[in-house]
C-alpha positions, 0 to 999 in steps of 0.5 A: 510293849514292842512285838516283832514278827519275822520269818527268819528262814533258818534260826541257826543260820541267822542266829547272829541276825536274831541277836542284831534284831534284839539289840537294834529294835529291843522288842519285848517279844520276838516271834519267828517263823521258818526256823527250820530246825528240830527242837533238839537243835534249837539255839535255846541257850544262845537266845537266853544268853541274849537276855530273853529267858522265856522261849517257846518253840516247835520245829522240824528238820529243814522246814517250817518251825515257829518260836516265841522269844520273850522277856515277859513271862508266859502264863501258859504255852501251847502247840497246835496242829492244823488241818490234819498235819503235824507240821510245826506252824502254830504255837501260842502263849498267854501273857498277863494282858493278852493271848498271842498266836504265832502262825506260819501259814503254808505258802501253797506252791505254784498253782492256785488250784486246790484240785490239782495242787495239794499244797494249795489245798492245804493252805486253804484248809489251814486258813479254814481251820484256824478261822474256826479255831479262833471262833470257837476259842475266843469272842471279839471282846478278848485281847488277842494278838495273832501274827506271823508269815501268813503268805498272803498279801490281801490288799491291792497295794500289798503287792507291787502289781495287783493286776499281774499277781491276781493269778499268782499264789499269795494274791489270788482272790480265793486266798484273799477271800479266805483270809478276810473270813479269818480276819472277820472271825474276831473282827481282827484289826490289821495293824499295818493298815491301821497306820499305813493308808490303804492306797500306799504300798507296803511290803515285808518280803522281796524275792531272792530272785530279784538281785537288785530288790531295792531298785525293782521293789517288787515286794509283797506284804506277807507278814502280819500282826493283827489284834482284836478290838480291845487292843485297838486303843493300845496301838502306838506305832508300826514299822517294817525296817527294810534295811534288814533286807540288805544284811549279809545273807539276809532273810527274804522277809524283814521284821515287822514291828508293833508298839503297844501302850497297854496302859492306854 
Protein backbone atom coordinates (compact mmCIF):
# COMPACT_ATOMS: atom_id res chain seq x y z
CA UNK A 1 0.00 0.00 0.00
CA UNK A 2 1.22 3.48 -0.87
CA UNK A 3 0.25 6.48 1.27
CA UNK A 4 1.08 10.09 0.39
CA UNK A 5 0.77 13.22 2.50
CA UNK A 6 0.95 16.63 0.86
CA UNK A 7 0.25 20.21 1.89
CA UNK A 8 -1.25 21.36 -1.39
CA UNK A 9 -1.84 25.04 -0.48
CA UNK A 10 -5.29 25.20 -2.17
CA UNK A 11 -6.89 22.11 -3.67
CA UNK A 12 -9.00 24.08 -6.15
CA UNK A 13 -6.04 26.10 -7.41
CA UNK A 14 -3.91 22.97 -7.80
CA UNK A 15 -6.48 20.34 -8.77
CA UNK A 16 -4.38 19.54 -11.86
CA UNK A 17 -1.45 18.82 -9.54
CA UNK A 18 -3.66 16.48 -7.51
CA UNK A 19 -4.27 14.56 -10.73
CA UNK A 20 -0.56 14.62 -11.55
CA UNK A 21 0.35 13.21 -8.13
CA UNK A 22 -2.28 10.50 -8.41
CA UNK A 23 -1.17 9.53 -11.90
CA UNK A 24 2.59 9.86 -11.33
CA UNK A 25 2.96 8.24 -7.91
CA UNK A 26 -0.17 6.04 -7.91
CA UNK A 27 -1.02 6.13 -4.20
CA UNK A 28 -3.73 4.06 -2.60
CA UNK A 29 -4.35 6.94 -0.19
CA UNK A 30 -3.55 10.63 -0.65
CA UNK A 31 -3.90 12.96 2.34
CA UNK A 32 -4.01 16.70 1.75
CA UNK A 33 -3.59 19.65 4.06
CA UNK A 34 -4.33 23.35 3.59
CA UNK A 35 -7.09 22.65 1.08
CA UNK A 36 -8.43 26.19 1.66
CA UNK A 37 -12.02 25.63 0.59
CA UNK A 38 -15.36 25.13 2.35
CA UNK A 39 -16.93 21.72 1.85
CA UNK A 40 -19.51 22.89 -0.68
CA UNK A 41 -16.72 23.96 -3.06
CA UNK A 42 -14.43 20.96 -2.56
CA UNK A 43 -13.75 19.37 -6.00
CA UNK A 44 -15.23 16.01 -5.00
CA UNK A 45 -16.53 14.95 -8.40
CA UNK A 46 -13.27 15.84 -10.14
CA UNK A 47 -11.32 13.67 -7.70
CA UNK A 48 -13.76 10.78 -7.95
CA UNK A 49 -13.47 10.98 -11.74
CA UNK A 50 -9.74 10.33 -11.24
CA UNK A 51 -10.61 6.90 -9.88
CA UNK A 52 -10.61 7.65 -6.16
CA UNK A 53 -14.13 6.95 -4.99
CA UNK A 54 -13.66 7.33 -1.24
CA UNK A 55 -13.10 10.94 -0.16
CA UNK A 56 -13.37 12.37 3.35
CA UNK A 57 -12.77 16.09 3.85
CA UNK A 58 -13.39 19.11 6.03
CA UNK A 59 -12.61 22.65 5.02
CA UNK A 60 -13.23 26.33 5.49
CA UNK A 61 -12.90 29.42 3.32
CA UNK A 62 -9.33 30.58 2.58
CA UNK A 63 -7.62 28.71 5.43
CA UNK A 64 -6.70 25.26 6.70
CA UNK A 65 -8.69 22.22 5.52
CA UNK A 66 -7.80 18.53 5.28
CA UNK A 67 -8.80 15.65 3.00
CA UNK A 68 -8.30 11.89 2.75
CA UNK A 69 -8.59 10.60 -0.83
CA UNK A 70 -8.63 6.83 -1.15
CA UNK A 71 -9.11 3.89 -3.49
CA UNK A 72 -9.54 1.75 -0.37
CA UNK A 73 -12.99 1.78 1.26
CA UNK A 74 -13.42 3.49 4.60
CA UNK A 75 -14.81 1.50 7.49
CA UNK A 76 -15.68 4.76 9.24
CA UNK A 77 -14.64 8.41 9.19
CA UNK A 78 -14.59 11.20 11.74
CA UNK A 79 -13.87 14.90 12.13
CA UNK A 80 -12.17 16.28 15.21
CA UNK A 81 -11.91 19.70 16.84
CA UNK A 82 -8.70 20.36 18.75
CA UNK A 83 -7.70 22.88 21.39
CA UNK A 84 -11.12 24.51 21.57
CA UNK A 85 -11.30 25.60 17.93
CA UNK A 86 -13.33 24.44 14.95
CA UNK A 87 -10.64 25.15 12.38
CA UNK A 88 -10.61 22.03 10.17
CA UNK A 89 -7.21 20.62 11.08
CA UNK A 90 -7.87 16.97 11.99
CA UNK A 91 -9.85 14.24 10.28
CA UNK A 92 -9.54 10.48 10.52
CA UNK A 93 -10.53 7.31 8.70
CA UNK A 94 -10.50 3.67 9.70
CA UNK A 95 -9.39 1.07 7.18
CA UNK A 96 -9.26 -2.71 7.41
CA UNK A 97 -5.61 -2.76 8.47
CA UNK A 98 -5.17 0.50 10.41
CA UNK A 99 -6.64 3.80 11.55
CA UNK A 100 -5.33 6.96 9.87
CA UNK A 101 -5.22 10.51 11.24
CA UNK A 102 -4.57 13.46 8.93
CA UNK A 103 -3.28 16.53 10.80
CA UNK A 104 -2.56 20.12 9.90
CA UNK A 105 -0.84 21.44 13.01
CA UNK A 106 -0.93 25.26 13.28
CA UNK A 107 2.10 27.09 11.93
CA UNK A 108 2.35 29.25 15.04
CA UNK A 109 3.04 32.73 13.70
CA UNK A 110 6.41 34.48 13.96
CA UNK A 111 7.17 34.94 17.65
CA UNK A 112 7.91 31.72 19.60
CA UNK A 113 6.43 32.98 22.84
CA UNK A 114 2.95 31.82 23.90
CA UNK A 115 2.63 34.71 26.34
CA UNK A 116 2.60 37.29 23.54
CA UNK A 117 1.68 35.24 20.48
CA UNK A 118 -1.75 33.59 20.53
CA UNK A 119 -0.97 31.64 17.35
CA UNK A 120 2.05 30.04 18.97
CA UNK A 121 0.04 29.24 22.09
CA UNK A 122 -2.61 27.59 19.93
CA UNK A 123 0.07 25.50 18.24
CA UNK A 124 1.37 24.19 21.57
CA UNK A 125 -2.16 23.62 22.86
CA UNK A 126 -3.06 21.73 19.69
CA UNK A 127 -0.08 19.40 20.10
CA UNK A 128 -0.89 18.83 23.78
CA UNK A 129 -4.51 18.08 22.84
CA UNK A 130 -3.66 15.58 20.11
CA UNK A 131 -1.09 13.92 22.37
CA UNK A 132 -3.74 13.37 25.01
CA UNK A 133 -6.20 12.18 22.38
CA UNK A 134 -3.79 9.51 21.12
CA UNK A 135 -3.06 8.34 24.68
CA UNK A 136 -6.75 8.14 25.52
CA UNK A 137 -7.84 6.51 22.26
CA UNK A 138 -5.16 3.92 21.53
CA UNK A 139 -2.45 1.75 22.99
CA UNK A 140 0.86 1.32 21.20
CA UNK A 141 -0.04 -2.22 20.08
CA UNK A 142 -2.77 -0.89 17.75
CA UNK A 143 -1.90 -0.26 14.07
CA UNK A 144 -2.28 3.48 13.52
CA UNK A 145 -0.87 5.98 11.02
CA UNK A 146 -0.72 9.70 11.67
CA UNK A 147 0.57 12.11 9.09
CA UNK A 148 0.37 15.59 7.69
CA UNK A 149 1.94 19.00 7.89
CA UNK A 150 3.12 19.11 11.50
CA UNK A 151 4.83 22.49 10.95
CA UNK A 152 7.77 21.33 13.06
CA UNK A 153 11.17 20.17 11.87
CA UNK A 154 12.29 18.28 14.98
CA UNK A 155 15.83 17.08 14.32
CA UNK A 156 19.10 18.91 13.67
CA UNK A 157 19.27 17.86 10.04
CA UNK A 158 15.59 18.49 9.37
CA UNK A 159 16.53 22.14 8.77
CA UNK A 160 19.16 23.84 6.65
CA UNK A 161 20.82 25.43 9.69
CA UNK A 162 20.16 24.12 13.17
CA UNK A 163 21.95 27.02 14.90
CA UNK A 164 20.29 29.76 12.86
CA UNK A 165 16.78 28.33 13.27
CA UNK A 166 16.78 27.52 16.98
CA UNK A 167 14.79 30.70 17.65
CA UNK A 168 12.65 30.44 14.53
CA UNK A 169 9.15 28.98 14.80
CA UNK A 170 9.11 25.36 13.55
CA UNK A 171 12.48 24.42 15.08
CA UNK A 172 12.46 25.95 18.56
CA UNK A 173 13.25 23.68 21.54
CA UNK A 174 9.77 24.10 23.04
CA UNK A 175 8.12 22.88 19.83
CA UNK A 176 10.54 20.01 19.43
CA UNK A 177 9.95 18.97 23.05
CA UNK A 178 6.15 19.05 22.57
CA UNK A 179 6.37 17.02 19.36
CA UNK A 180 8.58 14.44 21.05
CA UNK A 181 5.93 14.01 23.75
CA UNK A 182 3.40 13.44 20.99
CA UNK A 183 5.71 10.89 19.36
CA UNK A 184 6.25 9.12 22.67
CA UNK A 185 2.50 8.92 23.33
CA UNK A 186 2.24 5.72 21.28
CA UNK A 187 5.92 5.08 20.62
CA UNK A 188 5.37 6.38 17.08
CA UNK A 189 7.99 5.60 14.43
CA UNK A 190 9.06 8.61 12.34
CA UNK A 191 9.16 6.82 9.00
CA UNK A 192 11.45 9.34 7.30
CA UNK A 193 14.18 8.68 9.83
CA UNK A 194 13.51 4.95 9.67
CA UNK A 195 14.84 5.11 6.10
CA UNK A 196 17.09 8.21 6.16
CA UNK A 197 19.99 8.36 8.65
CA UNK A 198 19.63 11.15 11.20
CA UNK A 199 22.91 12.74 10.07
CA UNK A 200 21.56 13.26 6.52
CA UNK A 201 19.63 16.38 5.56
CA UNK A 202 15.96 15.71 4.75
CA UNK A 203 13.45 18.41 3.76
CA UNK A 204 9.87 18.59 2.49
CA UNK A 205 9.32 22.38 2.36
CA UNK A 206 11.14 25.31 0.76
CA UNK A 207 9.90 28.87 1.22
CA UNK A 208 8.40 30.81 -1.68
CA UNK A 209 10.75 33.61 -0.62
CA UNK A 210 13.71 31.65 -1.97
CA UNK A 211 13.55 32.32 -5.68
CA UNK A 212 16.25 29.79 -6.47
CA UNK A 213 15.14 27.31 -3.84
CA UNK A 214 17.16 24.47 -5.33
CA UNK A 215 20.44 26.36 -5.30
CA UNK A 216 20.05 27.74 -1.77
CA UNK A 217 18.36 24.53 -0.51
CA UNK A 218 17.18 26.24 2.68
CA UNK A 219 14.56 23.65 3.45
CA UNK A 220 12.80 22.16 6.46
CA UNK A 221 11.17 18.77 7.06
CA UNK A 222 7.71 19.87 8.15
CA UNK A 223 5.69 17.01 6.66
CA UNK A 224 5.63 13.68 8.44
CA UNK A 225 4.24 10.16 8.35
CA UNK A 226 4.37 8.24 11.62
CA UNK A 227 3.27 4.67 12.32
CA UNK A 228 2.81 2.72 15.54
CA UNK A 229 5.07 -0.28 16.30
CA UNK A 230 2.75 -2.97 14.82
CA UNK A 231 3.34 -1.41 11.38
CA UNK A 232 7.13 -1.21 11.66
CA UNK A 233 7.62 -4.57 9.95
CA UNK A 234 5.47 -3.40 7.05
CA UNK A 235 7.67 -0.37 6.25
CA UNK A 236 8.90 -0.90 2.70
CA UNK A 237 9.94 2.43 1.20
CA UNK A 238 9.98 6.21 1.58
CA UNK A 239 10.36 9.06 -0.89
CA UNK A 240 10.03 12.82 -0.98
CA UNK A 241 10.05 13.77 -4.70
CA UNK A 242 11.56 17.24 -4.88
CA UNK A 243 10.68 17.61 -8.56
CA UNK A 244 7.18 18.65 -7.46
CA UNK A 245 8.63 21.89 -6.08
CA UNK A 246 9.58 22.83 -9.66
CA UNK A 247 6.09 22.43 -11.13
CA UNK A 248 4.42 25.58 -12.43
CA UNK A 249 2.85 27.50 -9.53
CA UNK A 250 3.78 24.74 -7.08
CA UNK A 251 2.96 24.27 -3.45
CA UNK A 252 5.88 25.18 -1.20
CA UNK A 253 5.63 21.61 0.15
CA UNK A 254 6.35 18.44 -1.80
CA UNK A 255 4.56 15.10 -1.40
CA UNK A 256 5.88 12.62 1.15
CA UNK A 257 5.44 8.99 0.10
CA UNK A 258 5.38 5.88 2.28
CA UNK A 259 5.12 2.31 1.00
CA UNK A 260 3.80 -0.42 3.29
CA UNK A 261 3.77 -4.16 2.74
CA UNK A 262 0.82 -5.12 4.88
CA UNK A 263 1.35 -8.80 4.15
CA UNK A 264 4.77 -8.67 5.84
